[in-house]
C-alpha positions in Angstrom: 19.0 0.6 10.2 18.4 -0.7 6.5 16.0 1.3 4.2 14.8 0.1 0.8 13.0 2.7 -1.1 12.1 3.7 -4.7 9.5 3.1 -7.1 8.9 -0.3 -8.8 6.4 -1.4 -11.7 3.1 -3.1 -10.6 4.3 -6.3 -12.3 7.2 -6.5 -9.6 4.8 -6.2 -6.4 4.4 -9.7 -6.0 7.9 -10.5 -6.3 8.8 -7.9 -3.7 6.3 -9.3 -1.2 7.3 -13.0 -1.6 10.9 -12.5 -1.4 12.0 -9.3 0.1 9.6 -8.8 2.7 10.4 -12.3 4.5 13.8 -11.8 4.3 13.4 -8.4 6.2 10.9 -9.9 8.4 13.2 -12.8 9.5 16.2 -10.7 9.9 14.2 -8.0 12.0 13.8 -10.5 14.9 12.5 -7.9 17.3 9.7 -6.9 15.0 10.9 -3.6 13.8 9.9 -4.1 10.2 7.6 -1.5 9.2 6.2 -1.1 5.6 4.8 2.2 4.1 2.6 2.3 0.9 1.7 5.3 -1.1 -0.3 4.6 -4.3 -1.5 7.2 -6.5 -3.5 7.2 -10.0 -5.2 10.1 -11.7 -9.0 9.3 -12.4 -12.0 11.4 -13.7 -14.2 12.8 -10.8 -16.8 10.3 -11.5 -14.5 7.3 -11.5 -12.6 8.8 -8.5 -15.5 9.0 -6.1 -16.8 5.7 -6.9 -13.5 4.0 -6.7 -12.7 5.8 -3.3 -16.0 4.3 -1.9 -14.9 0.8 -3.3 -11.4 1.0 -1.8 -12.8 2.2 1.7 -15.2 -0.9 1.6 -12.1 -3.4 0.7 -10.1 -1.8 3.5 -12.8 -2.2 5.9 -13.4 -5.8 4.7 -9.7 -6.4 5.3 -9.6 -4.4 8.6 -7.1 -1.9 7.4 -9.6 1.1 7.3 -8.1 2.6 10.6 -4.5 2.1 9.3 -4.8 3.4 5.8 -6.0 6.9 4.7 -7.7 7.4 1.3 -7.6 11.0 -0.2 -9.3 12.2 -3.2 -8.0 15.3 -4.6 -9.8 17.4 -7.0 -7.9 19.6 -9.7 
């Protein structure tokens, strides 16, 4: 198993998606490529609630609402 893990800046995400993912997908001919994501951002309560609702709608529109979870933690 080959695993690539770490943190990258947001300006590198597109490059990762256009170069690394296709390479891994091609070499994982049996369909075993799995991607996991973990986004986090600190927001005020008001902005956090609105943003959570907007993201929930985006995920539903993309058909990803069952695959991804959104948690809003209050501190």
